[in-house]
N, C-alpha and C positions, 0 to 999 in steps of 0.2 A: 717218604724216602728222601734222604738227604742227597743233594747234588753238589758236586765239587767242580770248580772251574779254575783254570790257571791262566795266567797272562800269556799272550803270544809273544814269543821271544825271537830275536833275530840272531842267527849264528853267522859270524863272519868267516865263512869257509865255503869252499865249493860244494854244491849240492851233492855231487857224486861222492865226495869224501865223507860227508855227513851220513849219507845212505850206507856207505861201506862200513862205517863204525857201528851204526845203529842196527843194521840188518844181521849182525853176528853177535849174539849175546855173550860170546867169549870175550868181547870187549869189556865186559864188566870186571874182568881181572884188574883193569887199570884203577878201579875205584873201590874194590872190595875192602881195602884197609881203612877206608874213610867211613865205612858203615858202622854205626854204634853197635857193638856186639852185645851190649846189655839190652838193646831193643829188638835187634834182628838176629835170629839164630838159624843155624842150618842153611846158610845161603849157598845154594848149589846152582850151577848154570852150565849149559853147553851151547852149541851153535844156535839152536832154535827154541830153547826154553830156559826159564829160571824159576826157582822155588825158594821159599824162605818162610820162616815162622816169625810172626810178629805178636808180641804179647800186648793186649789180651785177645787180639783178633783170631789168631790161630795160623794154620798153614795156608799159604797162597802159592799157586803155581800159574805162571803165564807162559804161553807159547806163541810163536809167530804163526799167524793163521794165513797171512797173505803178504806177498812181496810184489811191489810194482816199481821196479828200478827205473829211474832213481828218485821217484816221486813219493812213494808211501810204503809204510810197513804197518800192518794191522795186527794187533795182539788180541788174544782171547784168554780169558781166565778158565783154566782147566779145573782148578780146585780153589775154592774160596768159601769161607763161612758166610760171606755177605755177597749180595749181588753186585757185580762189577760190570 
């Protein structure tokens, strides 16, 4: 199984503000026009979940599983053709 890692980044903003934005998936409204429509289709989101279809992977749906203000937000994959 492949593993993917990303670099740790620093956000120059108050922790509470970052949590406020990331804990509500409606915040994705701000960036939805930047998503390449030829690669990501049927992008839908609400306060606690988002779903989209990525070719050739298929449909993926994430939802917020746990919130610990203002420290962490845990996501879970509800639908995914691959293990996430």
